[in-house]
N, CA, C, O and the ligand as a Tripos MOL2 file, in Angstrom:
@<TRIPOS>MOLECULE
protein
  237   235    60     0     0
PROTEIN
NO_CHARGES

@<TRIPOS>ATOM
      1 N          -3.5800  -13.9240  -44.9470 N.3       1 MET1
      2 CA         -3.3660  -13.4200  -43.5870 C.3       1 MET1
      3 C          -4.6480  -12.7640  -43.0680 C.2       1 MET1
      4 O          -5.2900  -11.9680  -43.7530 O.2       1 MET1
      5 N          -4.9850  -13.1230  -41.8600 N.am      2 LYS2
      6 CA         -6.2200  -12.5820  -41.2900 C.3       2 LYS2
      7 C          -5.9530  -11.3530  -40.4320 C.2       2 LYS2
      8 O          -5.0090  -11.3110  -39.6430 O.2       2 LYS2
      9 N          -6.7850  -10.3890  -40.6060 N.am      3 GLU3
     10 CA         -6.6730   -9.1860  -39.7830 C.3       3 GLU3
     11 C          -7.8900   -9.1320  -38.8650 C.2       3 GLU3
     12 O          -9.0220   -8.9760  -39.3220 O.2       3 GLU3
     13 N          -7.6410   -9.2600  -37.5830 N.am      4 THR4
     14 CA         -8.7540   -9.2430  -36.6460 C.3       4 THR4
     15 C          -9.2180   -7.8190  -36.3620 C.2       4 THR4
     16 O         -10.3870   -7.5870  -36.0520 O.2       4 THR4
     17 N          -8.3090   -6.8880  -36.4700 N.am      5 GLY5
     18 CA         -8.6620   -5.5070  -36.2120 C.3       5 GLY5
     19 C          -8.6990   -5.1490  -34.7470 C.2       5 GLY5
     20 O          -8.9130   -3.9930  -34.3830 O.2       5 GLY5
     21 N          -8.4900   -6.1440  -33.9070 N.am      6 LYS6
     22 CA         -8.5160   -5.8490  -32.4730 C.3       6 LYS6
     23 C          -7.1100   -5.8120  -31.9200 C.2       6 LYS6
     24 O          -6.4140   -6.8280  -31.8990 O.2       6 LYS6
     25 N          -6.7040   -4.6730  -31.4830 N.am      7 LYS7
     26 CA         -5.3360   -4.5140  -31.0070 C.3       7 LYS7
     27 C          -5.2690   -4.3120  -29.5010 C.2       7 LYS7
     28 O          -4.1870   -4.2940  -28.9150 O.2       7 LYS7
     29 N          -6.4220   -4.1610  -28.8880 N.am      8 PHE8
     30 CA         -6.4010   -3.9870  -27.4400 C.3       8 PHE8
     31 C          -7.6160   -4.6420  -26.8090 C.2       8 PHE8
     32 O          -8.5700   -5.0320  -27.4820 O.2       8 PHE8
     33 N          -7.5420   -4.7440  -25.5050 N.am      9 LEU9
     34 CA         -8.5810   -5.4020  -24.7450 C.3       9 LEU9
     35 C          -8.8380   -4.5790  -23.4810 C.2       9 LEU9
     36 O          -7.9050   -4.0520  -22.8750 O.2       9 LEU9
     37 N         -10.0740   -4.4790  -23.1020 N.am     10 GLY10
     38 CA        -10.3890   -3.7460  -21.8700 C.3      10 GLY10
     39 C         -10.2190   -4.6390  -20.6590 C.2      10 GLY10
     40 O         -10.7520   -5.7480  -20.6190 O.2      10 GLY10
     41 N          -9.4910   -4.1690  -19.6910 N.am     11 ILE11
     42 CA         -9.2280   -4.9490  -18.4860 C.3      11 ILE11
     43 C          -9.6820   -4.1610  -17.2610 C.2      11 ILE11
     44 O          -9.4310   -2.9630  -17.1320 O.2      11 ILE11
     45 N         -10.3570   -4.8790  -16.3700 N.am     12 MET12
     46 CA        -10.6820   -4.2610  -15.0890 C.3      12 MET12
     47 C          -9.6530   -4.7210  -14.0710 C.2      12 MET12
     48 O          -9.6140   -5.8940  -13.6990 O.2      12 MET12
     49 N          -8.8410   -3.8130  -13.6330 N.am     13 PHE13
     50 CA         -7.8460   -4.1320  -12.6040 C.3      13 PHE13
     51 C          -8.5310   -4.0390  -11.2530 C.2      13 PHE13
     52 O          -8.7230   -2.9580  -10.6970 O.2      13 PHE13
     53 N          -8.8910   -5.2010  -10.7460 N.am     14 GLU14
     54 CA         -9.6360   -5.2190   -9.4940 C.3      14 GLU14
     55 C          -8.7680   -4.8130   -8.3140 C.2      14 GLU14
     56 O          -9.2830   -4.3700   -7.2870 O.2      14 GLU14
     57 N          -7.4710   -4.9590   -8.4500 N.am     15 CYS15
     58 CA         -6.5590   -4.5870   -7.3670 C.3      15 CYS15
     59 C          -6.7330   -3.1190   -7.0140 C.2      15 CYS15
     60 O          -6.6770   -2.7500   -5.8400 O.2      15 CYS15
     61 N          -6.9440   -2.2780   -8.0220 N.am     16 CYS16
     62 CA         -7.0550   -0.8460   -7.7680 C.3      16 CYS16
     63 C          -8.3410   -0.2460   -8.3400 C.2      16 CYS16
     64 O          -8.5360    0.9690   -8.3310 O.2      16 CYS16
     65 N          -9.2130   -1.1290   -8.8360 N.am     17 ASN17
     66 CA        -10.4940   -0.6780   -9.3560 C.3      17 ASN17
     67 C         -10.3320    0.3180  -10.5090 C.2      17 ASN17
     68 O         -10.9760    1.3660  -10.5550 O.2      17 ASN17
     69 N          -9.4550   -0.0510  -11.4220 N.am     18 ILE18
     70 CA         -9.1860    0.8160  -12.5640 C.3      18 ILE18
     71 C          -9.4590    0.0430  -13.8480 C.2      18 ILE18
     72 O          -9.0440   -1.1060  -13.9990 O.2      18 ILE18
     73 N         -10.1530    0.6840  -14.7530 N.am     19 TYR19
     74 CA        -10.3840    0.0790  -16.0510 C.3      19 TYR19
     75 C          -9.3780    0.6530  -17.0350 C.2      19 TYR19
     76 O          -9.1630    1.8620  -17.1200 O.2      19 TYR19
     77 N          -8.7750   -0.2630  -17.7690 N.am     20 ARG20
     78 CA         -7.7480    0.2040  -18.6810 C.3      20 ARG20
     79 C          -7.6400   -0.7210  -19.8800 C.2      20 ARG20
     80 O          -8.0380   -1.8840  -19.8200 O.2      20 ARG20
     81 N          -7.1060   -0.2000  -20.9540 N.am     21 ARG21
     82 CA         -6.8610   -1.0330  -22.1250 C.3      21 ARG21
     83 C          -5.4740   -1.6410  -22.0410 C.2      21 ARG21
     84 O          -4.5180   -0.9990  -21.6050 O.2      21 ARG21
     85 N          -5.3850   -2.8930  -22.4690 N.am     22 VAL22
     86 CA         -4.0630   -3.5020  -22.6140 C.3      22 VAL22
     87 C          -3.9120   -3.8900  -24.0760 C.2      22 VAL22
     88 O          -4.8950   -4.1740  -24.7610 O.2      22 VAL22
     89 N          -2.7080   -3.8970  -24.5290 N.am     23 TYR23
     90 CA         -2.4440   -4.0790  -25.9460 C.3      23 TYR23
     91 C          -1.8160   -5.4250  -26.2540 C.2      23 TYR23
     92 O          -1.2150   -6.0750  -25.3990 O.2      23 TYR23
     93 N          -1.9770   -5.8090  -27.4840 N.am     24 ILE24
     94 CA         -1.4740   -7.0900  -27.9490 C.3      24 ILE24
     95 C           0.0610   -7.0770  -27.9220 C.2      24 ILE24
     96 O           0.6960   -6.0610  -28.2040 O.2      24 ILE24
     97 N           0.6240   -8.2100  -27.5810 N.am     25 ASN25
     98 CA          2.0860   -8.2490  -27.4940 C.3      25 ASN25
     99 C           2.7060   -8.4450  -28.8730 C.2      25 ASN25
    100 O           2.0120   -8.6180  -29.8750 O.2      25 ASN25
    101 N           4.0060   -8.4110  -28.8880 N.am     26 LYS26
    102 CA          4.6740   -8.4360  -30.1900 C.3      26 LYS26
    103 C           4.5850   -9.7870  -30.8830 C.2      26 LYS26
    104 O           4.6980   -9.8820  -32.1050 O.2      26 LYS26
    105 N           4.3780  -10.8440  -30.0730 N.am     27 GLU27
    106 CA          4.2040  -12.1580  -30.6780 C.3      27 GLU27
    107 C           2.8020  -12.3220  -31.2580 C.2      27 GLU27
    108 O           2.5520  -13.1910  -32.0940 O.2      27 GLU27
    109 N           1.8990  -11.4670  -30.7940 N.am     28 GLY28
    110 CA          0.5420  -11.5240  -31.3030 C.3      28 GLY28
    111 C          -0.2950  -12.6510  -30.7250 C.2      28 GLY28
    112 O          -1.3260  -13.0100  -31.2920 O.2      28 GLY28
    113 N           0.1430  -13.2190  -29.5880 N.am     29 ASN29
    114 CA         -0.6010  -14.3480  -29.0250 C.3      29 ASN29
    115 C          -1.2460  -14.0440  -27.6800 C.2      29 ASN29
    116 O          -1.8840  -14.9140  -27.0850 O.2      29 ASN29
    117 N          -1.0870  -12.8280  -27.2030 N.am     30 ALA30
    118 CA         -1.6730  -12.4780  -25.9120 C.3      30 ALA30
    119 C          -1.7530  -10.9580  -25.7620 C.2      30 ALA30
    120 O          -1.0270  -10.1980  -26.4030 O.2      30 ALA30
    121 N          -2.6530  -10.5640  -24.9010 N.am     31 TYR31
    122 CA         -2.7030   -9.1510  -24.5180 C.3      31 TYR31
    123 C          -1.9410   -9.0080  -23.2180 C.2      31 TYR31
    124 O          -2.1210   -9.7950  -22.2900 O.2      31 TYR31
    125 N          -1.0990   -8.0080  -23.1580 N.am     32 GLU32
    126 CA         -0.2940   -7.8190  -21.9660 C.3      32 GLU32
    127 C          -0.3700   -6.3790  -21.5030 C.2      32 GLU32
    128 O          -0.3320   -5.4410  -22.2990 O.2      32 GLU32
    129 N          -0.4790   -6.2340  -20.2020 N.am     33 GLY33
    130 CA         -0.5420   -4.8860  -19.6620 C.3      33 GLY33
    131 C          -0.2230   -4.8720  -18.1860 C.2      33 GLY33
    132 O           0.0870   -5.9000  -17.5840 O.2      33 GLY33
    133 N          -0.3050   -3.6970  -17.6240 N.am     34 ARG34
    134 CA          0.0640   -3.4900  -16.2440 C.3      34 ARG34
    135 C          -0.9050   -2.5160  -15.6130 C.2      34 ARG34
    136 O          -1.3690   -1.5660  -16.2430 O.2      34 ARG34
    137 N          -1.1950   -2.7760  -14.3620 N.am     35 CYS35
    138 CA         -2.0090   -1.8400  -13.6060 C.3      35 CYS35
    139 C          -1.2230   -0.5320  -13.4700 C.2      35 CYS35
    140 O          -0.0600   -0.5530  -13.0670 O.2      35 CYS35
    141 N          -1.8350    0.5870  -13.7960 N.am     36 PRO36
    142 CA         -1.1090    1.8640  -13.7350 C.3      36 PRO36
    143 C          -0.7570    2.2980  -12.3240 C.2      36 PRO36
    144 O           0.0940    3.1650  -12.1280 O.2      36 PRO36
    145 N          -1.3990    1.7060  -11.3580 N.am     37 LYS37
    146 CA         -1.1670    2.1400   -9.9820 C.3      37 LYS37
    147 C          -0.1670    1.2620   -9.2460 C.2      37 LYS37
    148 O           0.8190    1.7510   -8.6950 O.2      37 LYS37
    149 N          -0.4350   -0.0500   -9.2440 N.am     38 CYS38
    150 CA          0.4340   -0.9310   -8.4640 C.3      38 CYS38
    151 C           1.3080   -1.7900   -9.3720 C.2      38 CYS38
    152 O           2.1160   -2.5810   -8.8850 O.2      38 CYS38
    153 N           1.1550   -1.6410  -10.6930 N.am     39 PHE39
    154 CA          1.9930   -2.3290  -11.6810 C.3      39 PHE39
    155 C           1.8360   -3.8380  -11.6760 C.2      39 PHE39
    156 O           2.7330   -4.5630  -12.1050 O.2      39 PHE39
    157 N           0.7020   -4.3080  -11.1930 N.am     40 ALA40
    158 CA          0.4190   -5.7350  -11.3030 C.3      40 ALA40
    159 C           0.3030   -6.0910  -12.7810 C.2      40 ALA40
    160 O          -0.3290   -5.3800  -13.5630 O.2      40 ALA40
    161 N           0.9200   -7.1920  -13.1380 N.am     41 GLU41
    162 CA          0.8950   -7.5840  -14.5430 C.3      41 GLU41
    163 C          -0.3420   -8.4010  -14.8680 C.2      41 GLU41
    164 O          -0.8400   -9.1700  -14.0460 O.2      41 GLU41
    165 N          -0.8170   -8.2180  -16.0660 N.am     42 VAL42
    166 CA         -1.9090   -9.0470  -16.5410 C.3      42 VAL42
    167 C          -1.5570   -9.5330  -17.9440 C.2      42 VAL42
    168 O          -1.0040   -8.8000  -18.7630 O.2      42 VAL42
    169 N          -1.8990  -10.7970  -18.1870 N.am     43 LYS43
    170 CA         -1.6430  -11.3630  -19.5030 C.3      43 LYS43
    171 C          -2.8310  -12.2300  -19.8780 C.2      43 LYS43
    172 O          -3.2200  -13.1270  -19.1310 O.2      43 LYS43
    173 N          -3.3910  -11.9600  -21.0220 N.am     44 VAL44
    174 CA         -4.5520  -12.7100  -21.4780 C.3      44 VAL44
    175 C          -4.2200  -13.3500  -22.8050 C.2      44 VAL44
    176 O          -4.0210  -12.6680  -23.8100 O.2      44 VAL44
    177 N          -4.1620  -14.6610  -22.7940 N.am     45 ARG45
    178 CA         -3.8420  -15.3620  -24.0320 C.3      45 ARG45
    179 C          -5.0080  -15.2480  -25.0070 C.2      45 ARG45
    180 O          -6.1730  -15.2980  -24.6130 O.2      45 ARG45
    181 N          -4.6840  -15.1010  -26.2400 N.am     46 ILE46
    182 CA         -5.6970  -15.0530  -27.2750 C.3      46 ILE46
    183 C          -6.0220  -16.4800  -27.6760 C.2      46 ILE46
    184 O          -5.1620  -17.2140  -28.1630 O.2      46 ILE46
    185 N          -7.2550  -16.8600  -27.4670 N.am     47 GLY47
    186 CA         -7.6580  -18.2410  -27.7130 C.3      47 GLY47
    187 C          -7.6680  -18.5860  -29.1850 C.2      47 GLY47
    188 O          -7.9780  -17.7600  -30.0440 O.2      47 GLY47
    189 N          -7.3200  -19.8290  -29.4480 N.am     48 THR48
    190 CA         -7.3780  -20.3030  -30.8300 C.3      48 THR48
    191 C          -8.7260  -20.9470  -31.1180 C.2      48 THR48
    192 O          -9.0090  -21.3480  -32.2470 O.2      48 THR48
    193 N          -9.5500  -21.0420  -30.0860 N.am     49 ASP49
    194 CA        -10.8570  -21.6690  -30.2610 C.3      49 ASP49
    195 C         -11.9350  -20.6480  -30.6120 C.2      49 ASP49
    196 O         -13.1260  -20.9600  -30.6060 O.2      49 ASP49
    197 N         -11.5150  -19.4580  -30.9100 N.am     50 GLY50
    198 CA        -12.4650  -18.4500  -31.3250 C.3      50 GLY50
    199 C         -13.1260  -17.7090  -30.1890 C.2      50 GLY50
    200 O         -14.0440  -16.9190  -30.4090 O.2      50 GLY50
    201 N         -12.6680  -17.9550  -28.9750 N.am     51 SER51
    202 CA        -13.2410  -17.2270  -27.8540 C.3      51 SER51
    203 C         -12.9000  -15.7440  -27.9890 C.2      51 SER51
    204 O         -11.7840  -15.3730  -28.3540 O.2      51 SER51
    205 N         -13.8630  -14.9330  -27.6950 N.am     52 ASP52
    206 CA        -13.7030  -13.5130  -27.9410 C.3      52 ASP52
    207 C         -14.2000  -12.7090  -26.7520 C.2      52 ASP52
    208 O         -15.0100  -11.7930  -26.8940 O.2      52 ASP52
    209 N         -13.7120  -13.0580  -25.6080 N.am     53 THR53
    210 CA        -14.1130  -12.3240  -24.4160 C.3      53 THR53
    211 C         -13.4890  -10.9430  -24.4280 C.2      53 THR53
    212 O         -12.2910  -10.7890  -24.6680 O.2      53 THR53
    213 N         -14.2860   -9.9710  -24.1750 N.am     54 ARG54
    214 CA        -13.7910   -8.6060  -24.2450 C.3      54 ARG54
    215 C         -13.4290   -8.0370  -22.8900 C.2      54 ARG54
    216 O         -12.8130   -6.9760  -22.7810 O.2      54 ARG54
    217 N         -13.8170   -8.7510  -21.8810 N.am     55 PHE55
    218 CA        -13.6570   -8.1550  -20.5600 C.3      55 PHE55
    219 C         -12.9700   -9.1470  -19.6380 C.2      55 PHE55
    220 O         -13.4580  -10.2570  -19.4220 O.2      55 PHE55
    221 N         -11.8540   -8.7410  -19.1100 N.am     56 PHE56
    222 CA        -11.1180   -9.5950  -18.1940 C.3      56 PHE56
    223 C         -10.8260   -8.8360  -16.9100 C.2      56 PHE56
    224 O         -10.8390   -7.6060  -16.8650 O.2      56 PHE56
    225 N         -10.5660   -9.6050  -15.8830 N.am     57 ARG57
    226 CA        -10.2440   -8.9750  -14.6110 C.3      57 ARG57
    227 C          -8.8770   -9.3900  -14.1540 C.2      57 ARG57
    228 O          -8.4840  -10.5490  -14.2860 O.2      57 ARG57
    229 N          -8.1600   -8.4410  -13.6170 N.am     58 ALA58
    230 CA         -6.8520   -8.7290  -13.0310 C.3      58 ALA58
    231 C          -6.9940   -8.6730  -11.5240 C.2      58 ALA58
    232 O          -7.8200   -7.9360  -10.9870 O.2      58 ALA58
    233 N          -6.1840   -9.4540  -10.8630 N.am     59 ARG59
    234 CA         -6.2810   -9.4350   -9.4070 C.3      59 ARG59
    235 C          -5.0710   -8.8200   -8.7900 C.2      59 ARG59
    236 O          -4.9840   -8.7220   -7.5660 O.2      59 ARG59
    237 ZN         -3.4270   -2.3210   -9.0760 Zn       60 ZN60
@<TRIPOS>BOND
     1     1     2 1
     2     2     3 1
     3     3     4 2
     4     3     5 am
     5     5     6 1
     6     6     7 1
     7     7     8 2
     8     7     9 am
     9     9    10 1
    10    10    11 1
    11    11    12 2
    12    11    13 am
    13    13    14 1
    14    14    15 1
    15    15    16 2
    16    15    17 am
    17    17    18 1
    18    18    19 1
    19    19    20 2
    20    19    21 am
    21    21    22 1
    22    22    23 1
    23    23    24 2
    24    23    25 am
    25    25    26 1
    26    26    27 1
    27    27    28 2
    28    27    29 am
    29    29    30 1
    30    30    31 1
    31    31    32 2
    32    31    33 am
    33    33    34 1
    34    34    35 1
    35    35    36 2
    36    35    37 am
    37    37    38 1
    38    38    39 1
    39    39    40 2
    40    39    41 am
    41    41    42 1
    42    42    43 1
    43    43    44 2
    44    43    45 am
    45    45    46 1
    46    46    47 1
    47    47    48 2
    48    47    49 am
    49    49    50 1
    50    50    51 1
    51    51    52 2
    52    51    53 am
    53    53    54 1
    54    54    55 1
    55    55    56 2
    56    55    57 am
    57    57    58 1
    58    58    59 1
    59    59    60 2
    60    59    61 am
    61    61    62 1
    62    62    63 1
    63    63    64 2
    64    63    65 am
    65    65    66 1
    66    66    67 1
    67    67    68 2
    68    67    69 am
    69    69    70 1
    70    70    71 1
    71    71    72 2
    72    71    73 am
    73    73    74 1
    74    74    75 1
    75    75    76 2
    76    75    77 am
    77    77    78 1
    78    78    79 1
    79    79    80 2
    80    79    81 am
    81    81    82 1
    82    82    83 1
    83    83    84 2
    84    83    85 am
    85    85    86 1
    86    86    87 1
    87    87    88 2
    88    87    89 am
    89    89    90 1
    90    90    91 1
    91    91    92 2
    92    91    93 am
    93    93    94 1
    94    94    95 1
    95    95    96 2
    96    95    97 am
    97    97    98 1
    98    98    99 1
    99    99   100 2
   100    99   101 am
   101   101   102 1
   102   102   103 1
   103   103   104 2
   104   103   105 am
   105   105   106 1
   106   106   107 1
   107   107   108 2
   108   107   109 am
   109   109   110 1
   110   110   111 1
   111   111   112 2
   112   111   113 am
   113   113   114 1
   114   114   115 1
   115   115   116 2
   116   115   117 am
   117   117   118 1
   118   118   119 1
   119   119   120 2
   120   119   121 am
   121   121   122 1
   122   122   123 1
   123   123   124 2
   124   123   125 am
   125   125   126 1
   126   126   127 1
   127   127   128 2
   128   127   129 am
   129   129   130 1
   130   130   131 1
   131   131   132 2
   132   131   133 am
   133   133   134 1
   134   134   135 1
   135   135   136 2
   136   135   137 am
   137   137   138 1
   138   138   139 1
   139   139   140 2
   140   139   141 am
   141   141   142 1
   142   142   143 1
   143   143   144 2
   144   143   145 am
   145   145   146 1
   146   146   147 1
   147   147   148 2
   148   147   149 am
   149   149   150 1
   150   150   151 1
   151   151   152 2
   152   151   153 am
   153   153   154 1
   154   154   155 1
   155   155   156 2
   156   155   157 am
   157   157   158 1
   158   158   159 1
   159   159   160 2
   160   159   161 am
   161   161   162 1
   162   162   163 1
   163   163   164 2
   164   163   165 am
   165   165   166 1
   166   166   167 1
   167   167   168 2
   168   167   169 am
   169   169   170 1
   170   170   171 1
   171   171   172 2
   172   171   173 am
   173   173   174 1
   174   174   175 1
   175   175   176 2
   176   175   177 am
   177   177   178 1
   178   178   179 1
   179   179   180 2
   180   179   181 am
   181   181   182 1
   182   182   183 1
   183   183   184 2
   184   183   185 am
   185   185   186 1
   186   186   187 1
   187   187   188 2
   188   187   189 am
   189   189   190 1
   190   190   191 1
   191   191   192 2
   192   191   193 am
   193   193   194 1
   194   194   195 1
   195   195   196 2
   196   195   197 am
   197   197   198 1
   198   198   199 1
   199   199   200 2
   200   199   201 am
   201   201   202 1
   202   202   203 1
   203   203   204 2
   204   203   205 am
   205   205   206 1
   206   206   207 1
   207   207   208 2
   208   207   209 am
   209   209   210 1
   210   210   211 1
   211   211   212 2
   212   211   213 am
   213   213   214 1
   214   214   215 1
   215   215   216 2
   216   215   217 am
   217   217   218 1
   218   218   219 1
   219   219   220 2
   220   219   221 am
   221   221   222 1
   222   222   223 1
   223   223   224 2
   224   223   225 am
   225   225   226 1
   226   226   227 1
   227   227   228 2
   228   227   229 am
   229   229   230 1
   230   230   231 1
   231   231   232 2
   232   231   233 am
   233   233   234 1
   234   234   235 1
   235   235   236 2
@<TRIPOS>SUBSTRUCTURE
     1 MET1         2 RESIDUE 1 A MET
     2 LYS2         6 RESIDUE 1 A LYS
     3 GLU3        10 RESIDUE 1 A GLU
     4 THR4        14 RESIDUE 1 A THR
     5 GLY5        18 RESIDUE 1 A GLY
     6 LYS6        22 RESIDUE 1 A LYS
     7 LYS7        26 RESIDUE 1 A LYS
     8 PHE8        30 RESIDUE 1 A PHE
     9 LEU9        34 RESIDUE 1 A LEU
    10 GLY10       38 RESIDUE 1 A GLY
    11 ILE11       42 RESIDUE 1 A ILE
    12 MET12       46 RESIDUE 1 A MET
    13 PHE13       50 RESIDUE 1 A PHE
    14 GLU14       54 RESIDUE 1 A GLU
    15 CYS15       58 RESIDUE 1 A CYS
    16 CYS16       62 RESIDUE 1 A CYS
    17 ASN17       66 RESIDUE 1 A ASN
    18 ILE18       70 RESIDUE 1 A ILE
    19 TYR19       74 RESIDUE 1 A TYR
    20 ARG20       78 RESIDUE 1 A ARG
    21 ARG21       82 RESIDUE 1 A ARG
    22 VAL22       86 RESIDUE 1 A VAL
    23 TYR23       90 RESIDUE 1 A TYR
    24 ILE24       94 RESIDUE 1 A ILE
    25 ASN25       98 RESIDUE 1 A ASN
    26 LYS26      102 RESIDUE 1 A LYS
    27 GLU27      106 RESIDUE 1 A GLU
    28 GLY28      110 RESIDUE 1 A GLY
    29 ASN29      114 RESIDUE 1 A ASN
    30 ALA30      118 RESIDUE 1 A ALA
    31 TYR31      122 RESIDUE 1 A TYR
    32 GLU32      126 RESIDUE 1 A GLU
    33 GLY33      130 RESIDUE 1 A GLY
    34 ARG34      134 RESIDUE 1 A ARG
    35 CYS35      138 RESIDUE 1 A CYS
    36 PRO36      142 RESIDUE 1 A PRO
    37 LYS37      146 RESIDUE 1 A LYS
    38 CYS38      150 RESIDUE 1 A CYS
    39 PHE39      154 RESIDUE 1 A PHE
    40 ALA40      158 RESIDUE 1 A ALA
    41 GLU41      162 RESIDUE 1 A GLU
    42 VAL42      166 RESIDUE 1 A VAL
    43 LYS43      170 RESIDUE 1 A LYS
    44 VAL44      174 RESIDUE 1 A VAL
    45 ARG45      178 RESIDUE 1 A ARG
    46 ILE46      182 RESIDUE 1 A ILE
    47 GLY47      186 RESIDUE 1 A GLY
    48 THR48      190 RESIDUE 1 A THR
    49 ASP49      194 RESIDUE 1 A ASP
    50 GLY50      198 RESIDUE 1 A GLY
    51 SER51      202 RESIDUE 1 A SER
    52 ASP52      206 RESIDUE 1 A ASP
    53 THR53      210 RESIDUE 1 A THR
    54 ARG54      214 RESIDUE 1 A ARG
    55 PHE55      218 RESIDUE 1 A PHE
    56 PHE56      222 RESIDUE 1 A PHE
    57 ARG57      226 RESIDUE 1 A ARG
    58 ALA58      230 RESIDUE 1 A ALA
    59 ARG59      234 RESIDUE 1 A ARG
    60 ZN60       237 GROUP 0 **** ****
């Protein structure tokens, strides 16, 4: 079993200009979070191709 050690991802919520961490979901296949201000949802799938982008933007 592989342990990536990464349990969260930094997201820039462009809707409200807020930077926040979102956490891995229970299935372990995506990071899921919500804008703290307007509650816009963001979901970032964890790539199986080894992509390791640390910074995503929500709209
Ligand atoms: Zn927002």
